[in-house]
C-alpha positions as CSV (number, residue, x, y, z in Angstrom):
1,M,-175.0,-120.2,-114.5
2,S,-178.6,-119.5,-115.7
3,A,-180.2,-116.3,-114.5
4,G,-183.5,-115.8,-112.8
5,T,-183.7,-119.3,-111.2
6,P,-185.8,-119.5,-108.0
7,G,-184.2,-120.9,-104.9
8,I,-184.1,-121.5,-101.2
9,L,-181.9,-119.7,-98.7
10,L,-181.4,-122.2,-95.9
11,V,-179.7,-121.1,-92.7
12,L,-178.4,-123.9,-90.5
13,D,-178.1,-122.1,-87.2
14,G,-175.0,-122.9,-85.2
15,W,-173.5,-124.8,-88.2
16,G,-169.8,-124.3,-87.8
17,H,-166.8,-126.0,-89.4
18,A,-163.9,-127.6,-87.4
19,E,-161.9,-130.8,-87.6
20,P,-163.3,-133.9,-86.1
21,S,-162.6,-134.2,-82.4
22,E,-164.1,-135.4,-79.1
23,A,-165.6,-131.9,-78.8
24,N,-167.2,-131.9,-82.3
25,A,-170.8,-133.0,-82.2
26,L,-171.3,-132.3,-85.9
27,T,-168.6,-134.7,-87.0
28,A,-169.6,-137.3,-84.4
29,A,-173.2,-137.2,-86.0
30,S,-174.3,-139.4,-88.9
31,T,-175.0,-136.8,-91.6
32,P,-174.4,-138.5,-94.8
33,Y,-176.5,-136.0,-96.8
34,L,-174.7,-132.9,-95.7
35,D,-171.4,-134.6,-96.0
36,G,-172.2,-135.6,-99.5
37,L,-173.2,-132.0,-100.3
38,I,-169.9,-130.4,-99.0
39,A,-168.1,-133.1,-100.9
40,T,-169.7,-132.6,-104.2
41,C,-171.3,-129.2,-104.4
42,P,-169.7,-125.8,-104.7
43,T,-168.6,-125.0,-101.0
44,V,-166.7,-122.3,-99.3
45,F,-166.1,-121.8,-95.6
46,A,-167.1,-118.2,-94.8
47,D,-165.9,-116.0,-91.9
48,A,-168.9,-115.4,-89.4
49,S,-167.2,-113.8,-86.6
50,G,-164.8,-110.9,-85.6
51,T,-164.4,-107.9,-87.8
52,A,-165.6,-109.8,-90.9
53,V,-169.1,-109.3,-89.7
54,G,-168.8,-106.1,-87.7
55,L,-167.8,-107.5,-84.3
56,L,-164.7,-106.7,-82.2
57,P,-161.6,-108.8,-83.1
58,G,-161.7,-112.4,-82.2
59,T,-165.4,-112.2,-81.0
60,V,-167.6,-115.2,-81.6
61,G,-170.4,-114.8,-84.0
62,N,-174.1,-114.8,-83.0
63,S,-177.5,-115.3,-84.6
64,E,-178.4,-111.6,-84.5
65,I,-175.4,-110.3,-86.3
66,G,-175.0,-113.3,-88.5
67,H,-178.5,-112.8,-90.0
68,M,-178.1,-109.0,-90.1
69,V,-174.9,-109.5,-92.2
70,I,-176.4,-112.3,-94.3
71,G,-179.2,-109.8,-95.1
72,A,-177.2,-106.7,-95.3
73,G,-174.6,-107.9,-97.7
74,R,-172.0,-105.9,-95.8
75,P,-170.4,-106.1,-92.2
76,V,-172.7,-104.0,-89.8
77,P,-170.9,-102.4,-86.7
78,Y,-172.4,-104.4,-83.9
79,D,-173.9,-102.7,-80.7
80,S,-171.1,-104.4,-78.7
81,V,-168.5,-102.5,-80.9
82,L,-170.3,-99.3,-80.7
83,V,-170.5,-99.5,-76.9
84,E,-166.9,-100.4,-76.6
85,E,-165.9,-97.4,-78.6
86,E,-167.9,-95.1,-76.5
87,L,-166.4,-96.5,-73.2
88,S,-162.9,-97.0,-74.3
89,S,-162.7,-93.5,-75.9
90,G,-164.0,-91.8,-72.7
91,R,-166.9,-90.4,-74.5
92,M,-169.4,-92.0,-72.2
93,C,-168.3,-89.9,-69.5
94,S,-169.7,-86.9,-71.3
95,N,-172.9,-88.6,-72.5
96,E,-175.5,-86.0,-71.5
97,T,-178.2,-88.6,-71.0
98,L,-176.1,-90.6,-68.6
99,T,-174.4,-87.5,-66.9
100,G,-177.8,-85.9,-66.2
101,V,-179.0,-89.1,-64.4
102,L,-175.8,-89.6,-62.4
103,T,-175.6,-86.0,-61.3
104,R,-179.1,-86.1,-59.9
105,L,-178.3,-89.3,-58.0
106,A,-175.4,-87.8,-56.4
107,A,-177.4,-84.8,-55.5
108,T,-180.3,-86.7,-54.1
109,G,-178.5,-89.8,-52.6
110,A,-180.5,-92.1,-54.6
111,T,-179.3,-95.5,-56.0
112,L,-178.2,-96.5,-59.4
113,H,-179.4,-100.0,-60.3
114,L,-177.2,-101.9,-62.9
115,I,-178.9,-104.9,-64.5
116,G,-177.1,-107.2,-66.9
117,L,-175.6,-110.5,-67.8
118,C,-172.4,-111.0,-65.9
119,S,-170.1,-112.7,-68.4
120,D,-167.9,-112.0,-71.3
121,G,-169.5,-114.2,-73.9
122,M,-169.9,-111.1,-76.0
123,I,-173.2,-112.4,-77.4
124,H,-175.6,-110.4,-75.1
125,A,-173.1,-108.4,-72.8
126,N,-169.6,-108.1,-71.5
127,V,-169.2,-107.9,-67.8
128,Q,-166.2,-105.6,-68.3
129,H,-168.8,-102.9,-69.3
130,L,-170.0,-103.1,-65.7
131,R,-166.4,-102.2,-64.6
132,E,-166.4,-99.1,-66.7
133,L,-169.9,-97.9,-65.5
134,L,-169.0,-98.4,-62.0
135,R,-165.9,-96.2,-62.6
136,I,-168.1,-93.6,-64.2
137,A,-170.5,-93.7,-61.3
138,A,-167.7,-93.2,-58.8
139,Q,-166.4,-90.2,-60.8
140,F,-169.8,-88.5,-60.4
141,A,-169.9,-89.4,-56.8
142,V,-173.0,-91.6,-57.0
143,P,-173.4,-92.7,-53.3
144,R,-174.8,-96.2,-54.0
145,A,-175.0,-98.7,-56.9
146,C,-176.8,-102.0,-56.8
147,I,-175.8,-104.7,-59.1
148,H,-178.6,-107.1,-60.3
149,A,-176.4,-109.9,-61.6
150,I,-177.6,-112.4,-64.3
151,T,-175.6,-115.5,-64.5
152,D,-175.0,-117.1,-67.7
153,G,-174.0,-120.8,-68.4
154,R,-175.0,-120.5,-72.1
155,D,-172.8,-117.9,-73.9
156,V,-169.9,-119.2,-71.7
157,A,-169.2,-122.5,-70.1
158,D,-171.6,-123.7,-67.5
159,H,-170.5,-123.4,-63.7
160,T,-168.3,-120.4,-64.3
161,A,-170.6,-117.9,-62.6
162,A,-168.8,-118.1,-59.4
163,A,-165.6,-116.8,-61.1
164,Y,-167.6,-114.0,-62.8
165,L,-169.2,-112.9,-59.5
166,R,-165.7,-112.8,-57.9
167,L,-164.7,-110.6,-60.9
168,V,-167.6,-108.3,-60.1
169,D,-166.3,-108.0,-56.6
170,T,-163.0,-106.8,-57.9
171,F,-164.8,-104.2,-60.0
172,V,-166.7,-103.0,-56.9
173,T,-163.3,-102.7,-54.9
174,E,-161.6,-100.9,-57.7
175,A,-164.5,-98.3,-58.1
176,G,-165.1,-97.9,-54.4
177,V,-168.9,-98.1,-55.1
178,G,-171.4,-101.0,-55.8
179,E,-172.8,-104.2,-54.3
180,V,-174.5,-107.2,-55.7
181,A,-178.2,-106.9,-54.6
182,T,-179.8,-109.8,-56.6
183,V,-178.6,-112.9,-58.6
184,A,-180.7,-114.7,-61.1
185,G,-180.0,-117.1,-63.9
186,R,-180.5,-116.0,-67.5
187,G,-183.2,-118.6,-67.9
188,Y,-185.5,-116.5,-65.8
189,A,-184.1,-113.0,-66.5
190,L,-183.6,-113.3,-70.3
191,D,-186.6,-115.3,-71.3
192,K,-188.1,-114.1,-74.6
193,S,-190.7,-116.9,-75.0
194,G,-193.5,-114.8,-73.4
195,N,-193.2,-116.8,-70.1
196,L,-194.0,-113.9,-67.8
197,E,-194.0,-116.2,-64.7
198,L,-190.2,-116.5,-65.1
199,T,-189.7,-112.8,-65.7
200,E,-191.9,-111.8,-62.7
201,K,-189.7,-113.7,-60.2
202,V,-186.8,-111.6,-61.4
203,S,-188.8,-108.4,-61.4
204,L,-190.0,-109.0,-57.9
205,A,-186.6,-109.5,-56.5
206,I,-185.3,-106.4,-58.1
207,V,-188.2,-104.0,-57.4
208,D,-189.4,-105.4,-54.0
209,G,-186.7,-107.5,-52.8
210,K,-188.7,-110.7,-52.8
211,G,-187.1,-114.0,-53.6
212,E,-184.7,-116.5,-52.1
213,A,-182.7,-114.8,-49.4
214,V,-178.9,-115.3,-49.4
215,G,-176.4,-113.7,-47.3
216,E,-173.7,-113.6,-50.0
217,P,-174.2,-113.6,-53.9
218,Q,-172.1,-116.9,-54.3
219,E,-174.7,-118.6,-52.1
220,A,-177.3,-118.2,-54.9
221,L,-175.4,-120.7,-57.1
222,E,-175.9,-123.5,-54.7
223,L,-179.7,-123.4,-55.0
224,T,-180.0,-124.9,-58.4
225,P,-179.1,-128.4,-59.8
226,R,-179.6,-127.0,-63.4
227,G,-176.3,-124.9,-63.7
228,D,-175.7,-121.2,-64.0
229,E,-178.6,-120.7,-66.5
230,W,-181.2,-121.6,-64.0
231,V,-180.1,-120.0,-60.7
232,P,-183.4,-119.0,-59.1
233,P,-183.9,-115.3,-58.4
234,C,-182.2,-114.5,-55.1
235,V,-182.1,-111.4,-53.0
236,V,-178.9,-110.6,-51.1
237,T,-179.6,-109.5,-47.6
238,G,-177.6,-107.3,-45.1
239,A,-176.7,-108.1,-41.6
240,D,-180.0,-107.1,-40.4
241,G,-181.7,-109.6,-42.7
242,R,-183.2,-107.0,-45.1
243,P,-182.7,-106.9,-48.9
244,L,-179.9,-104.7,-49.9
245,G,-181.4,-103.3,-53.2
246,P,-185.1,-102.9,-53.6
247,V,-185.8,-100.0,-56.1
248,Q,-187.0,-96.8,-54.3
249,D,-188.5,-93.7,-55.6
250,G,-185.9,-91.4,-57.3
251,D,-183.6,-94.3,-58.2
252,A,-182.2,-95.0,-61.6
253,V,-182.1,-98.2,-63.5
254,L,-179.6,-98.9,-66.2
255,F,-179.7,-102.1,-68.4
256,M,-176.2,-103.2,-69.4
257,N,-176.9,-105.8,-72.1
258,F,-176.0,-104.5,-75.5
259,R,-178.3,-107.0,-77.3
260,S,-182.0,-106.2,-77.1
261,D,-184.0,-109.4,-77.8
262,R,-183.6,-111.3,-74.5
263,I,-183.5,-108.3,-72.1
264,Q,-186.6,-106.5,-73.4
265,Q,-189.2,-108.7,-71.8
266,L,-187.6,-108.0,-68.5
267,A,-187.1,-104.3,-69.3
268,D,-190.7,-103.9,-70.2
269,D,-192.0,-105.7,-67.2
270,L,-189.8,-103.6,-64.8
271,Y,-190.8,-100.4,-66.5
272,G,-194.4,-101.2,-66.0
273,R,-194.0,-102.2,-62.3
274,L,-192.0,-99.0,-61.5
275,A,-194.3,-96.6,-63.5
276,G,-195.4,-94.9,-60.5
277,R,-192.1,-94.6,-58.6
278,Q,-190.3,-91.7,-60.5
279,V,-187.5,-94.0,-61.6
280,A,-185.2,-93.1,-64.5
281,F,-184.7,-95.9,-67.0
282,L,-181.6,-96.1,-69.4
283,S,-180.2,-98.8,-71.6
284,L,-176.5,-99.1,-72.6
285,A,-177.6,-99.8,-76.3
286,Q,-180.8,-99.4,-78.1
287,Y,-183.6,-101.8,-77.2
288,D,-186.8,-102.8,-79.1
289,T,-189.0,-102.5,-76.1
290,E,-192.5,-101.5,-75.9
291,A,-191.5,-98.9,-73.1
292,S,-189.7,-95.8,-74.3
293,I,-186.2,-96.3,-72.7
294,P,-183.5,-93.8,-73.6
295,S,-180.4,-95.5,-75.0
296,L,-176.7,-94.3,-74.3
297,V,-175.5,-95.8,-77.7
298,H,-177.5,-95.8,-80.8
299,R,-177.3,-98.6,-83.3
300,A,-176.0,-98.9,-86.7
301,D,-178.2,-98.8,-89.8
302,A,-178.4,-102.4,-91.2
303,G,-180.9,-101.6,-93.9
304,G,-180.4,-101.3,-97.7
305,G,-179.8,-105.0,-98.2
306,L,-181.6,-108.3,-99.4
307,A,-185.0,-107.3,-98.2
308,G,-184.8,-103.9,-99.7
309,A,-183.5,-105.1,-103.2
310,L,-186.4,-107.7,-103.2
311,A,-189.1,-105.2,-102.2
312,V,-187.9,-102.6,-104.8
313,Q,-188.0,-105.3,-107.6
314,G,-191.3,-106.8,-106.4
315,V,-189.8,-110.2,-105.6
316,R,-191.8,-112.3,-103.4
317,S,-190.2,-114.4,-100.6
318,V,-191.5,-116.6,-97.8
319,R,-189.8,-116.5,-94.4
320,I,-189.9,-119.7,-92.2
321,A,-188.6,-120.6,-88.8
322,E,-189.4,-121.9,-85.5
323,A,-190.4,-119.4,-82.8
324,E,-186.9,-119.4,-81.3
325,K,-185.4,-118.1,-84.5
326,F,-188.3,-116.4,-86.3
327,E,-187.3,-112.9,-85.7
328,H,-183.9,-113.8,-87.3
329,V,-185.3,-114.5,-90.7
330,T,-187.6,-111.6,-90.6
331,Y,-186.6,-108.6,-88.4
332,Y,-182.9,-109.3,-88.2
333,L,-182.4,-110.3,-91.9
334,N,-184.4,-107.2,-92.9
335,G,-181.9,-104.9,-91.1
336,R,-183.8,-104.7,-87.8
337,D,-186.7,-103.4,-89.7
338,A,-190.2,-104.5,-88.3
339,T,-192.0,-102.9,-91.4
340,V,-194.7,-105.3,-92.8
341,V,-193.4,-105.8,-96.5
342,P,-196.2,-106.6,-99.0
343,V,-194.0,-109.0,-100.9
344,E,-193.0,-111.0,-97.8
345,E,-195.0,-113.8,-96.2
346,H,-194.0,-114.9,-92.7
347,V,-194.5,-118.4,-91.4
348,R,-193.8,-118.8,-87.7
349,I,-193.7,-122.5,-86.4
350,T,-194.8,-122.9,-82.9
351,G,-194.9,-126.1,-80.7
352,D,-197.8,-127.5,-78.9
353,T,-195.7,-128.3,-75.8
354,A,-193.1,-126.7,-73.9
355,A,-189.6,-127.1,-75.4
356,E,-187.5,-129.9,-74.1
357,Y,-184.5,-129.6,-76.1
358,T,-182.4,-132.4,-74.8
359,A,-185.3,-134.9,-74.8
360,R,-186.7,-133.4,-78.1
361,P,-183.7,-132.5,-80.3
362,A,-185.9,-132.7,-83.4
363,M,-187.9,-129.7,-82.0
364,N,-190.4,-128.8,-84.7
365,I,-188.1,-129.4,-87.7
366,D,-190.6,-131.7,-89.5
367,R,-193.1,-128.8,-89.5
368,V,-190.4,-126.4,-90.8
369,T,-189.4,-128.8,-93.5
370,E,-193.1,-129.2,-94.5
371,A,-193.5,-125.4,-94.8
372,V,-190.4,-125.0,-96.8
373,T,-191.3,-127.8,-99.3
374,S,-194.8,-126.4,-99.6
375,A,-193.5,-122.9,-100.3
376,A,-191.0,-124.3,-102.7
377,G,-193.8,-125.7,-104.8
378,R,-195.3,-122.3,-105.5
379,D,-194.6,-120.6,-108.8
380,D,-195.3,-117.2,-107.3
381,V,-192.4,-117.4,-104.7
382,P,-188.9,-116.9,-106.3
383,L,-187.3,-117.1,-102.9
384,V,-187.9,-119.1,-99.8
385,V,-185.9,-118.2,-96.7
386,A,-185.8,-120.7,-93.7
387,N,-183.8,-121.2,-90.6
388,L,-183.3,-124.8,-89.2
389,A,-182.7,-123.9,-85.5
390,N,-181.8,-127.3,-84.0
391,I,-178.1,-127.4,-84.1
392,D,-177.7,-124.0,-82.2
393,V,-180.7,-124.2,-79.8
394,V,-179.8,-127.8,-78.7
395,G,-176.1,-127.0,-78.8
396,H,-176.7,-124.4,-76.2
397,T,-177.6,-126.9,-73.7
398,G,-174.1,-128.1,-73.8
399,H,-175.5,-131.7,-74.1
400,F,-173.3,-133.5,-76.6
401,D,-175.5,-136.5,-77.5
402,A,-178.7,-134.3,-77.8
403,T,-176.7,-131.9,-80.1
404,R,-175.3,-134.9,-82.2
405,R,-179.1,-136.1,-82.6
406,A,-180.1,-132.4,-83.5
407,A,-177.5,-132.5,-86.3
408,E,-178.9,-135.9,-87.6
409,C,-182.5,-134.5,-87.6
410,T,-181.2,-131.5,-89.5
411,D,-179.4,-133.8,-92.1
412,R,-182.7,-135.6,-92.8
413,A,-184.5,-132.3,-93.1
414,V,-182.0,-130.9,-95.5
415,E,-182.3,-133.8,-97.7
416,A,-186.0,-133.6,-97.8
417,I,-185.8,-129.9,-98.7
418,C,-183.1,-130.4,-101.4
419,R,-185.1,-133.1,-103.0
420,A,-188.2,-130.8,-103.0
421,A,-185.9,-128.1,-104.5
422,Q,-184.8,-130.4,-107.3
423,A,-188.4,-131.5,-108.1
424,T,-189.4,-127.8,-108.4
425,G,-186.3,-126.5,-110.3
426,R,-184.7,-124.6,-107.4
427,W,-181.2,-124.0,-106.2
428,V,-180.5,-124.4,-102.5
429,L,-177.9,-122.2,-100.7
430,L,-177.1,-123.6,-97.3
431,V,-175.2,-121.4,-94.9
432,G,-174.2,-121.4,-91.2
433,D,-174.7,-118.2,-89.3
434,H,-172.1,-118.9,-86.6
435,G,-170.3,-121.7,-85.1
436,N,-171.6,-123.7,-82.1
437,A,-171.9,-127.4,-82.2
438,E,-168.6,-128.1,-83.5
439,K,-167.1,-127.2,-80.1
440,M,-169.0,-128.8,-77.2
441,L,-166.1,-128.8,-74.7
442,T,-164.1,-126.0,-73.3
443,D,-160.7,-127.8,-73.6
444,A,-161.2,-131.2,-75.0
445,A,-157.5,-132.1,-74.8
446,A,-157.6,-131.7,-71.0
447,G,-160.9,-133.5,-70.6
448,G,-163.0,-130.4,-70.8
449,R,-166.3,-129.2,-69.4
450,P,-169.5,-129.0,-71.4
451,Y,-169.7,-125.9,-73.5
452,G,-172.7,-124.5,-75.2
453,G,-171.5,-121.2,-76.4
454,H,-170.5,-119.9,-80.0
455,T,-167.2,-120.0,-81.7
456,T,-165.0,-118.1,-84.0
457,N,-164.9,-121.0,-86.5
458,P,-165.9,-120.4,-90.2
459,V,-169.2,-121.8,-91.4
460,P,-169.9,-123.8,-94.5
461,A,-171.8,-122.1,-97.5
462,V,-172.8,-124.8,-100.0
463,L,-174.7,-124.2,-103.3
464,V,-176.9,-127.0,-104.3
465,P,-177.6,-126.2,-108.1
466,A,-181.0,-126.6,-109.6
467,A,-181.2,-129.4,-112.3
468,G,-178.9,-128.3,-115.1
469,Q,-177.7,-125.3,-113.6
470,Q,-174.1,-124.5,-114.2
471,T,-172.0,-123.0,-111.4
472,G,-168.4,-121.9,-111.0
473,V,-166.1,-122.5,-108.1
474,P,-166.5,-120.1,-105.2
475,A,-164.1,-117.2,-105.7
476,G,-161.6,-116.6,-102.9
477,P,-162.2,-116.0,-99.2
478,A,-165.8,-115.5,-98.2
479,T,-167.7,-113.9,-95.4
480,L,-171.4,-113.8,-94.4
481,A,-171.6,-110.5,-96.3
482,D,-171.3,-112.4,-99.6
483,I,-174.5,-114.4,-99.1
484,A,-177.1,-111.7,-100.0
485,P,-175.1,-110.7,-103.2
486,S,-175.0,-114.5,-104.0
487,V,-178.7,-115.0,-103.6
488,L,-179.6,-112.0,-105.7
489,A,-177.2,-113.1,-108.4
490,L,-178.8,-116.6,-108.4
491,L,-182.2,-114.9,-108.8
492,G,-180.9,-112.9,-111.7
493,L,-181.0,-109.7,-109.8
494,D,-178.5,-106.9,-109.2
495,P,-176.9,-106.4,-105.9
496,A,-178.1,-103.5,-103.7
497,P,-175.9,-100.3,-103.9
498,R,-174.8,-100.5,-100.2
499,M,-173.7,-104.0,-100.5
500,T,-170.0,-104.6,-100.2
501,G,-170.0,-108.4,-100.6
502,R,-169.7,-110.2,-103.8
503,P,-171.5,-113.1,-105.5
504,L,-169.6,-116.3,-104.7
505,W,-170.9,-118.2,-107.7
């Protein structure tokens, strides 16, 4: 293998590997170019979930940890793992930040407001953490806890919110404290596109008790034809018809999601609305909010990886992705570091119209492809890093045919990028960040229900050599931690000292 060859790191988001089945939208798609690459190029199937990337055993991978580990070149203990350790060990009960707030609530009779995604998809949250937090609140004699439940339908199968709300009821009964005060789908509560109209509807329900009135939380699920993700913000009322849980002076708000990116728009909005009400704010894990919100668990250091190695050696890279995944090839790939690096150029592709993923599974892939091929033609850019978002973003809709078409669009884009790479003397390293579209039904053998969540399946890592470039066979089992060392080796650079992964070729 020749040293110092420029290349392209191409992340195919949601590109997992599984045998053909009626649930597998990837094998149902016509993807002759990708199929040919896997058949003829050095290929390995890399672990992208569980302990291999820093998650709890058996936990599905996700885009955030996937890109962090791709960039870090080592497993990074994920926020969910760190939160779980604090809760399961009992250390959370002595967390001074939390206990100080709970002690005050017990003394004043004020309310604890718990806000988070109520599912166990383990991408953004784990509903079991609510159980533990209610138990701790009860131990400190907090008189009242209002739960502001966010329904899922994306990280877990759609139409399962009713079961999760019933589970929340059991947690309340066990702890002897708590009641669901509002219900809203994640499409409203976890928007990160900047659509503040969606966020405002949730904020008004939580802060002022304004929204669709329901007598029981389950009634909220009947108000949408669009599934759990788009349950309209609803306010649960008591026997007197008044909302159960508007936030009052002296209350405390605790955000339960352990992943920051989708909760922070709501967190910042609520913080701003409650600025004059003497309300304490906490987050279970560390958030990247504009507001200063104390976290109960601090995140692991993901630095010292690919970005640092490139910066130290003055190697320029161009980072390209659609808006949905732009932070993943910049902030997350760089170890959750938002520092502007002189040797990096960022190209954020945005659409002219609102995304309609099932109707437009191609999204803006043509513009991404054009940006990648343009950057590949530059002599001053040794490395192009890009994310093709379609398979994952469309896969999350649970719509099989749209996801199949997204895979076909991706196949055509990969062909164009690889042809441009060959013309400019570049290698291309394709890799998935986690599985998704290879499992679109919960239980295909039993007929199944549409599933748009992630999986624990391995992901392909395929090296398309530059013309004349000699490569070996991938050595042994692989994980996403091996990608950064492989990229550096292909560029003729040494791995960063903190990397534990190894070059695959």
